[in-house]
Backbone as CSV, one residue per row, in Angstrom:
resi,resn,N_x,N_y,N_z,CA_x,CA_y,CA_z,C_x,C_y,C_z
1,MET,-34.244,-110.042,44.744,-34.067,-110.763,43.688,-35.339,-111.733,43.177
2,GLU,-35.871,-112.628,44.314,-36.901,-113.065,44.258,-38.418,-112.409,43.580
3,ASN,-38.215,-111.371,44.477,-39.580,-110.210,44.155,-39.491,-110.056,42.804
4,VAL,-38.366,-109.733,42.272,-38.174,-109.321,40.917,-38.817,-110.254,40.004
5,LEU,-38.500,-111.621,40.230,-38.924,-112.677,39.676,-40.360,-112.863,39.328
6,VAL,-41.147,-112.730,40.736,-42.624,-112.739,40.722,-43.072,-111.688,39.892
7,LYS,-42.572,-110.612,39.898,-43.058,-109.393,39.230,-43.072,-109.318,37.823
8,LEU,-41.967,-109.904,37.591,-41.637,-110.170,36.161,-42.502,-111.200,35.328
9,ASN,-42.813,-112.382,36.243,-43.582,-113.425,35.777,-45.108,-113.005,35.548
10,VAL,-45.559,-112.175,36.562,-47.019,-111.520,36.435,-46.806,-110.027,35.226
11,GLY,-45.870,-109.923,35.434,-46.115,-108.687,34.304,-45.962,-109.168,32.830
12,LEU,-45.162,-110.289,32.417,-44.862,-110.948,31.116,-46.382,-111.892,30.874
13,LEU,-46.729,-112.410,31.763,-48.114,-112.744,31.687,-49.084,-112.141,31.377
14,TRP,-49.275,-110.908,32.075,-50.181,-109.859,31.626,-50.075,-109.286,30.407
15,LEU,-49.025,-109.020,29.964,-48.714,-108.562,28.531,-49.193,-109.372,27.625
16,LYS,-48.864,-110.702,27.869,-49.102,-111.983,26.722,-51.121,-111.989,26.700
17,LEU,-51.117,-112.001,27.973,-52.993,-112.063,27.724,-53.405,-110.864,27.170
18,HIS,-52.957,-109.777,27.750,-53.691,-108.887,26.971,-53.521,-108.193,25.558
19,SER,-52.641,-108.905,25.039,-51.970,-108.702,23.832,-52.713,-109.516,22.810
20,LYS,-53.137,-110.568,23.379,-53.595,-111.707,22.474,-55.310,-111.375,22.058
21,ARG,-55.594,-110.762,23.259,-57.491,-110.213,22.901,-58.383,-111.664,22.912
22,ARG,-57.794,-112.625,22.681,-58.634,-113.739,22.469,-57.937,-115.236,23.223
23,GLY,-58.609,-115.508,23.995,-58.097,-116.924,24.624,-59.144,-117.696,25.113
24,LEU,-59.053,-118.778,25.708,-60.146,-119.730,25.496,-60.885,-119.409,26.812
25,PHE,-60.447,-118.680,28.099,-61.098,-118.276,28.872,-61.734,-117.192,28.766
26,LEU,-61.778,-116.554,27.682,-62.681,-115.371,27.106,-63.898,-115.879,26.344
27,LEU,-63.979,-117.038,25.754,-64.948,-117.608,24.888,-66.535,-117.619,25.471
28,SER,-67.390,-117.019,25.138,-68.633,-116.937,25.792,-69.498,-118.447,25.494
29,THR,-68.989,-119.063,24.857,-69.535,-120.623,24.376,-69.257,-121.850,25.488
30,LEU,-67.999,-121.345,26.278,-67.635,-122.389,27.296,-68.611,-122.139,28.359
31,ASP,-68.974,-122.937,29.107,-69.769,-122.767,30.517,-68.636,-122.033,31.597
32,LEU,-69.275,-121.224,32.366,-68.409,-120.567,33.321,-67.640,-121.302,34.073
33,GLU,-68.075,-122.339,34.832,-67.316,-123.411,35.643,-66.290,-123.931,34.731
34,LEU,-66.452,-124.333,33.570,-65.133,-124.568,32.870,-64.002,-123.436,32.417
35,ARG,-64.526,-122.323,32.079,-63.632,-121.053,31.969,-62.656,-120.867,33.161
36,GLU,-63.611,-120.876,34.462,-63.029,-120.590,35.936,-61.922,-121.662,36.147
37,LYS,-61.708,-123.235,35.552,-61.003,-124.059,35.573,-60.193,-123.517,34.748
38,LEU,-60.114,-123.320,33.651,-59.108,-122.940,32.446,-58.124,-121.968,33.053
39,VAL,-58.794,-121.055,33.619,-57.956,-119.680,34.319,-57.178,-120.406,35.365
40,LYS,-57.787,-121.215,36.304,-56.582,-121.396,37.323,-55.947,-122.625,36.974
41,CYS,-56.014,-123.486,35.868,-55.165,-124.479,35.513,-53.883,-123.758,34.621
42,TYR,-54.120,-122.967,33.714,-53.429,-122.374,32.651,-52.685,-120.944,33.164
43,VAL,-53.707,-120.177,33.621,-53.045,-118.740,33.651,-52.416,-118.755,35.171
44,TRP,-53.032,-119.154,36.229,-52.337,-119.173,37.680,-51.275,-120.028,37.708
45,SER,-51.217,-121.097,36.955,-49.882,-122.002,37.085,-48.884,-121.128,36.770
46,ILE,-48.941,-120.148,35.476,-47.693,-119.588,35.140,-47.458,-118.102,35.923
47,ALA,-48.558,-117.401,36.432,-48.409,-116.365,37.217,-47.825,-116.707,38.457
48,LEU,-48.007,-117.889,38.899,-47.646,-118.393,40.548,-46.442,-119.364,40.668
49,TYR,-45.639,-119.494,39.484,-44.591,-120.178,39.114,-43.463,-119.892,40.241
50,GLY,-42.937,-120.545,40.846,-41.882,-120.072,42.121,-42.586,-119.203,42.796
51,ALA,-43.710,-118.942,43.121,-43.743,-118.063,44.070,-43.912,-118.738,45.723
52,GLU,-43.954,-119.712,45.674,-43.796,-120.529,46.814,-42.543,-120.574,47.423
53,THR,-41.276,-120.056,46.893,-40.136,-119.795,47.259,-39.874,-118.233,47.606
54,CYS,-40.639,-117.572,47.207,-40.436,-116.097,47.212,-41.143,-115.375,48.542
55,THR,-40.642,-114.350,49.026,-41.039,-113.670,50.330,-41.861,-112.682,49.580
56,LEU,-43.188,-112.713,49.586,-44.154,-111.753,48.686,-44.376,-110.147,49.806
57,ARG,-43.870,-109.278,49.519,-44.117,-107.796,50.060,-45.495,-107.578,49.744
58,ALA,-45.863,-106.351,50.343,-46.961,-105.907,50.365,-47.701,-105.637,49.180
59,VAL,-46.487,-105.056,48.204,-46.845,-104.581,47.244,-47.064,-105.905,45.916
60,ASP,-46.225,-106.730,46.321,-46.394,-107.962,45.407,-48.121,-108.678,45.767
61,GLN,-48.451,-108.650,46.933,-49.516,-108.920,47.236,-50.759,-108.182,46.473
62,LYS,-50.816,-106.796,46.465,-51.407,-105.903,45.824,-51.168,-106.253,44.285
63,HIS,-50.123,-106.787,43.674,-50.126,-106.752,42.165,-50.896,-108.485,42.021
64,LEU,-50.997,-109.130,42.549,-51.088,-110.364,42.426,-52.830,-110.491,42.558
65,GLU,-53.409,-109.670,43.772,-54.678,-109.611,43.690,-55.465,-109.014,42.570
66,SER,-54.235,-107.470,41.971,-55.236,-107.199,41.090,-55.155,-107.858,39.637
67,PHE,-54.081,-108.735,39.227,-54.320,-109.675,38.472,-55.283,-110.608,38.557
68,GLU,-55.528,-111.138,39.622,-56.532,-112.063,39.607,-57.886,-111.390,39.328
69,MET,-58.051,-110.101,40.036,-59.545,-109.433,39.566,-59.431,-109.166,38.110
70,TRP,-58.501,-108.786,37.264,-58.377,-108.613,36.048,-58.539,-109.662,34.815
71,CYS,-58.182,-111.197,35.620,-58.674,-112.152,34.991,-60.147,-112.378,34.983
72,TRP,-60.630,-112.282,36.411,-61.979,-112.526,36.293,-62.935,-111.306,35.636
73,THR,-62.414,-110.068,35.342,-63.326,-108.966,34.894,-63.053,-109.380,33.108
74,ARG,-61.953,-109.771,32.836,-61.763,-110.345,31.274,-62.348,-111.386,30.802
75,MET,-62.629,-112.393,32.187,-63.479,-113.410,31.536,-65.131,-113.279,31.426
76,GLU,-65.479,-112.380,31.967,-66.807,-111.857,32.194,-66.952,-110.783,31.107
77,LYS,-65.748,-110.094,30.572,-65.830,-109.239,29.317,-66.285,-107.705,29.981
78,ILE,-66.063,-107.708,31.074,-66.381,-106.497,31.932,-65.477,-105.459,31.300
79,SER,-65.782,-104.118,30.713,-64.838,-102.955,30.721,-64.677,-102.286,31.825
80,TRP,-63.482,-101.617,31.780,-63.237,-100.958,32.845,-64.049,-99.585,33.168
81,THR,-64.494,-99.161,31.953,-65.162,-98.096,31.813,-66.498,-98.171,32.716
82,ASP,-66.868,-99.553,32.587,-68.319,-99.967,33.203,-68.419,-99.555,34.835
83,HIS,-67.410,-99.594,35.514,-67.641,-99.066,36.916,-67.732,-100.018,37.824
84,VAL,-67.722,-101.512,37.354,-68.256,-102.478,38.269,-67.333,-102.566,39.398
85,ARG,-67.960,-102.754,40.440,-67.196,-103.126,41.666,-66.371,-104.505,41.629
86,ASN,-65.280,-104.641,42.495,-64.968,-106.086,42.579,-65.558,-107.217,43.249
87,GLU,-66.678,-106.575,44.228,-67.459,-107.570,44.949,-68.634,-108.347,43.588
88,GLU,-68.841,-107.117,43.123,-69.798,-107.418,41.915,-69.231,-108.513,40.912
89,VAL,-68.256,-108.264,40.600,-67.541,-108.973,39.686,-67.343,-110.832,40.151
90,LEU,-66.747,-110.774,41.795,-66.731,-111.929,42.201,-68.078,-112.509,42.466
91,LEU,-68.846,-111.970,42.545,-70.474,-112.835,42.582,-70.895,-113.223,41.182
92,ARG,-70.515,-112.735,40.105,-70.699,-112.922,38.909,-70.146,-114.300,38.677
93,VAL,-68.967,-114.377,38.870,-68.204,-115.558,38.469,-68.013,-116.767,39.652
94,LYS,-68.914,-116.440,41.019,-69.116,-117.196,42.080,-67.689,-117.643,42.382
95,GLU,-66.821,-116.676,42.914,-65.452,-116.866,43.072,-65.378,-115.761,44.169
96,GLN,-64.164,-116.228,44.911,-63.928,-115.421,45.970,-62.075,-115.199,45.873
97,ARG,-61.834,-113.907,46.782,-60.225,-113.715,45.941,-59.536,-114.897,46.877
98,ASN,-58.975,-115.803,46.419,-58.265,-116.778,46.848,-56.563,-117.013,46.053
99,ILE,-56.267,-115.975,45.336,-54.849,-116.269,44.683,-53.885,-116.223,45.723
100,LEU,-53.717,-115.647,47.064,-52.617,-115.471,48.044,-53.200,-116.403,49.115
101,HIS,-54.471,-117.124,49.176,-54.531,-118.190,49.984,-53.807,-119.581,49.093
102,GLU,-54.117,-119.571,47.884,-52.899,-120.832,46.998,-51.678,-120.656,47.138
103,ILE,-50.905,-119.440,47.402,-49.851,-119.229,47.221,-49.256,-119.865,48.838
104,ARG,-50.277,-119.528,49.851,-49.900,-120.183,51.099,-49.796,-121.453,51.396
105,LYS,-50.756,-122.099,50.575,-50.665,-123.283,50.691,-50.303,-124.208,49.938
106,ARG,-49.410,-123.641,48.826,-48.424,-123.942,48.060,-46.789,-123.798,49.007
107,LYS,-46.811,-122.649,49.556,-45.679,-122.851,50.644,-45.752,-123.556,51.647
108,ALA,-46.490,-123.738,52.310,-46.918,-125.046,53.407,-46.566,-126.453,52.721
109,ASN,-46.900,-126.780,51.247,-46.532,-127.829,50.771,-44.904,-128.052,50.365
110,TRP,-44.762,-126.911,50.280,-43.588,-126.792,50.115,-42.491,-127.276,51.128
111,ILE,-42.386,-126.230,52.264,-41.874,-126.421,53.473,-41.942,-127.792,53.939
112,GLY,-42.763,-128.604,53.937,-42.897,-129.993,54.057,-42.109,-130.751,53.230
113,HIS,-41.646,-130.524,52.459,-40.752,-131.470,51.637,-39.265,-131.220,51.818
114,ILE,-38.853,-129.964,52.746,-37.370,-129.550,53.140,-37.170,-130.474,54.245
């Protein structure tokens, strides 16, 4: 049941961001660092809602990592037809893959409160 909630949250957020076409983190007038903070603050908080209480399967982890890369490629306005490798996208945004690390950190904090 919990895995379904994670999948539903990520899926709904994906559809919402994709259908909007314009978001704050897509504006090129904003600084790259500010756009990264907006993504981590607003987008990831919705996507990772309740993730610390769920058991993540390998499939869920792949979905979360692909969502993270999708956010970075959309932020840089890279089309999927450009065939840019994930490593190149991460270099452009000066980030590393850390969405799963964030979930592990949240789980450790949540377990400490129990």
